[in-house]
N, C-alpha and C positions, 0 to 999 in steps of 0.2 A: 498450568494454565498461563498462556503467555499475557503480559501485560502492555500498557501503553509505554511505560518505562523500559521495559525489554527490547521493544520494538525501537525506540530513540535510540537506546545503547547500541544495536546492532548496527543500526544506519549508520550512526556517527562512527562508529569501528570500522564499519566498511569503507566508508568514503570520507571521513575526517569533518562531517557535518551532518546536522539533524536535518535531512532533508523533507519536504512536505511528499505524502503521499493521499494517491488519490484511487477510487474506483470507478471505473468508468465502463458504459456499454457501447461497443461501437459492432456495427453489423451483426446482431446475435448475437455478441460474444461478451463477455465481464471481463476486464481487466483489472489487474494490480499495477497500479503505474507509480514509481519515485518520480517526482518532478525536479526541476532543474532550480526551484526557489528552496531555501533553508532558513531554519529559525535564528541561525547568526546573523543573516543579512538584515543591514538597518531598514531596508524596505520590507521587510517581511511582514505581513498583517495581523500576525499572531504572536500574544506573549507567551510565555513557557507554558503556564497555566492553560490557554489557551489550545496550543500546540498538542499538549498530551491528552486534552481533552478529544480533539480531533481525533489523535492516533485510537483513542479507547475507542470512539464510534467506529471506526474503520476495523479495528480487531472484533468489536461486536459481531460484524458481517461474517469476516473470516472464520470465527469461530461458528457462528450458524452455518456457515456454507461447508463447514469441516474442510478448510483448505490451509489453516494456520501452518502446517507442517510444509506442506507445499510451497507455501511463499518464503517461509525461513530458509527450506533449504535452497530453493531459488536466489534468494537473498544473498547468501553465504557463497554461493557457487559462481554467479554472473560475474563475467569482465566487463560487461558494459558499465558505461558511468553516465550519470546524468549531466546534459549539457544544456547551455543556454537555448531555450525554444525546443529542447527535445528531452521528453519523458523517456524513461528505461520501463518497458511495458511487459508484464508477463501474464498472457491468456490464463485465466482460472478454468480447472477442470471439474466442474460441478457435478457431472455425472449425469445420472437419469433424473433428476431434479432440477435439471438447469430452466426447463421452460417456468417452472414455478417463479425463478426468480427474475426472469427475463419478462414476465408478463405475456407469455405464448398460452393460448390456450389448450388445454389439457386433452 
């Protein structure tokens, strides 16, 4: 099972910084986003402990949705890079249960 520390290490080894990640719903799709802010910035609003707790919370959703390997593979393969004001986004494939998570009527 992937941990917050595993995710932090992957982000840091990929781009050199522990970037913030978010889950966003846009136009009836869920996205995993790597934001342009990162832990090593003086202005970053979280300390190390809070950052790892945030990653843990995001991972709980990814595990529940069974998309951890999808996210990991994408993070390892993408050539995109977070830039100021522009997140790197992965549309998540949630399969047949997507409506449950998006609040759509069954």
